[in-house]
Every structure is written in structure tokens, then in C-alpha cells.
C-alpha positions in Angstrom: 13.7 -12.6 -8.1 15.0 -9.7 -6.0 12.7 -7.1 -7.8 9.6 -9.2 -7.0 10.6 -9.4 -3.3 10.9 -5.6 -3.3 7.6 -5.1 -5.1 5.8 -7.4 -2.6 7.3 -5.5 0.3 6.2 -2.2 -1.2 2.7 -3.5 -1.9 2.5 -4.7 1.7 3.8 -1.3 3.0 1.1 0.5 1.0 -1.7 -1.7 2.2 -0.6 -1.3 5.8 -0.3 2.5 5.4 -3.8 2.7 3.9 -5.2 0.9 6.9 -3.7 3.5 9.4 -5.9 6.3 10.7 -3.6 9.0 9.6 -1.2 9.8 6.8 1.4 10.9 9.4 4.0 8.4 10.5 6.0 8.3 13.8 8.9 10.1 12.1 6.6 12.9 11.1 5.4 13.2 14.7 9.0 13.2 16.0 9.8 16.0 13.6 6.8 18.0 14.8 7.6 17.6 18.5 11.2 18.5 17.8 10.1 21.7 15.9 7.6 22.4 18.7 10.4 22.1 21.3 12.6 24.5 19.3 9.7 27.0 19.0 9.0 26.8 22.8 12.7 27.3 23.6 12.9 30.2 21.1 10.0 32.0 22.9 7.5 31.6 20.0 4.8 30.3 22.4 5.5 32.5 25.4 2.0 33.9 25.1 0.6 30.5 26.0 2.8 30.0 29.1 1.6 30.7 32.6 1.0 34.4 32.9 2.9 34.9 36.2 5.9 33.0 34.8 5.6 30.3 37.6 5.0 26.8 36.6 2.4 24.8 38.6 4.0 22.7 41.3 1.1 20.6 42.4 -0.6 19.5 39.2 0.6 18.8 35.6 -0.2 21.6 33.2 -0.6 21.6 29.4 -1.4 23.9 26.6 -2.2 23.1 22.9 0.4 24.5 20.6 -1.0 23.3 17.3 -4.4 21.9 16.4 -5.9 20.8 13.1 -7.9 17.8 11.7 -4.7 15.8 11.4 -2.6 16.5 14.5 -2.5 18.0 18.0 0.7 19.2 19.5 0.9 20.0 23.2 3.4 21.4 25.7 3.2 19.6 29.1 4.7 20.6 32.4 5.3 17.6 34.8 5.2 17.8 38.6 6.7 15.3 41.0 4.7 12.2 41.8 1.9 12.9 39.3 1.6 9.8 37.1 -0.6 9.6 34.0 -1.7 6.1 35.0 -1.2 3.1 32.6 -3.0 4.1 29.4 -3.1 4.0 25.6 -4.1 6.7 23.1 -6.9 4.7 21.5 -6.6 5.2 17.7 -3.9 7.8 17.7 -0.1 7.5 17.0 2.0 9.7 19.3 5.5 11.1 19.9 7.2 13.3 22.4 10.4 15.4 22.8 11.7 16.2 26.3 12.7 19.9 26.6 13.9 20.0 30.2 14.2 17.7 33.2 13.5 14.0 32.6 10.6 11.6 32.3 10.2 8.0 33.3 8.1 5.9 31.0 6.8 2.5 32.1 5.7 0.6 29.0 3.8 -2.7 28.8 5.9 -5.0 26.6 3.3 -7.8 26.6 4.6 -9.6 29.7 5.8 -6.8 32.1 6.3 -3.1 32.6 9.7 -1.9 31.3 11.1 1.4 32.5 13.1 3.9 30.5 14.2 7.4 31.3 14.0 10.2 28.7 16.2 13.2 29.5 16.2 16.6 27.9 16.7 16.2 24.1 15.4 12.6 24.1 12.5 11.6 21.8 10.1 8.7 21.7 7.3 7.6 19.5 4.5 5.2 20.2 2.2 3.3 17.8 -1.4 2.5 18.2 -1.8 0.1 21.1 1.2 1.4 23.0 0.3 1.1 26.7 2.4 3.2 29.1 2.5 5.4 32.2 4.6 8.6 32.3 5.9 10.5 35.3 8.5 13.1 36.1 11.7 11.2 36.7 12.8 11.3 40.4 16.2 12.7 39.4 14.5 15.5 37.6 12.5 16.4 40.7 15.8 16.9 42.6 17.5 18.9 39.9 14.8 21.4 38.8 12.4 23.6 40.6 9.3 25.6 39.8 11.3 28.0 37.6 13.0 25.1 35.8 10.2 22.7 35.1 10.2 19.3 33.4 8.7 20.1 30.0 7.9 17.9 27.0 6.2 18.4 23.7 3.7 15.7 22.5 2.1 15.2 19.1 -0.9 12.9 18.4 -2.3 12.0 15.0 -5.2 11.8 14.5 -5.9 14.2 17.4 -6.8 12.4 20.6 -10.5 11.4 21.0 -10.3 8.7 23.6 -7.9 6.9 26.0 -8.2 3.6 27.7 -6.7 2.9 31.2 -5.3 -0.4 32.4 -4.1 -2.3 35.4 -1.6 -5.2 35.6 -3.4 -8.3 37.0 -2.0 -10.8 39.4 -1.7 -13.2 36.4 0.7 -10.8 34.6 -1.7 -9.6 32.0 -3.4 -6.2 31.3 -7.0 -5.5 32.2 -8.7 -2.4 30.8 -10.4 -0.6 33.7 -12.0 2.2 31.7 -12.1 4.1 28.5 -12.8 7.8 28.4 -13.5 10.3 25.6 -10.9 13.1 25.8 -9.0 15.5 23.8 -6.5 16.1 26.7 -2.9 14.7 26.4 -1.4 12.0 28.7 -4.4 11.5 31.0 -6.3 13.9 33.1 -4.6 17.1 33.8 
């Protein structure tokens, strides 16, 4: 009896996997963001960083580290008070690794927004349908400056093609306010 339960579970896993828009899984994206973070810290992407060595202080900044038909990997610099707005990543899975500073994520759990803080070294992944808002954590704004930015590496598979934005209604539900075609990470930069 036990082997038939395992085979049913395996068959279900295969059918779910074949319905996903990418062969990559959240664990694969976490590995890619971790490797990207290591490469940024090792200086392998210095040629993509701001030329003057100063990170923007007014607006978020991003550069694409890797791009192919299967995945996009981005380095993002976060500035105080610049929220991504409540959004999803349409048909893409995602993951991130925080390199420096800290991020606050406000995630819709079906009934309310839940906050978590991700500090340097922390990782998170998000499935299709994950609705969240990301902002530089207030504590990070106090502890780092323009020469020590809050940085994170993000991976999306398949590469981003659209994002939907939401608002929480007075009835405690989500309402989509717009959908945009984009290949930019975490909202308008």
C-alpha cells in the first residue's frame, strides 16, 4: 500500500511540474540569487555598477546580471521610502537574496498584509500569485548610507513580462488596479 501512495504522489508532482511555466523551481532561483550575490561581492559585476562608485540616493537602481530565455537575474539598490507598491510577478516565479542592509516585505496572505524583514544574507522565494510590496527597511536607512547601500539580487523565471498592481479594499480584499507589460524587476525603477 505504501508504494502506491508514493507513486500517486510522484505522479501528482510530475503533473503539477508540467503545468508550471518554467522548469526552474524556487530552490533553483534561490541558488541563482545566492550565486549572483557572491559574484557581486567578489567584484565580478563591478563593470555594471554605477560608474562614479556612488549609489543613487533618490531612486531605486537596478542592473540585469544574467538574461536568457529561462531566467533573469537582477541586482537592485534600494533607497529609503521608495516602495515597489503591492504587486505580483504575473506568470513568473521569483527569489531574492539580500546582500547588504535590510528589506521589509509586506505580503498579502489572503486576509491581511503580513510584514517580515529580510537582513543581509536572508533569502526568500515567491510562487506565482505571490502579492507583495518591498521597501528598504527603516533600520537599514539608519545604518547605511550612499556608499553602503541596501542591495539585493533577484531572479525571475520565466523572465518578467508583466506585473499586476493591487490595493487592499475597505472590505479586506485585494483589488487589481492595473497590469503593465514590463521586463523591469520589482516595479518601476
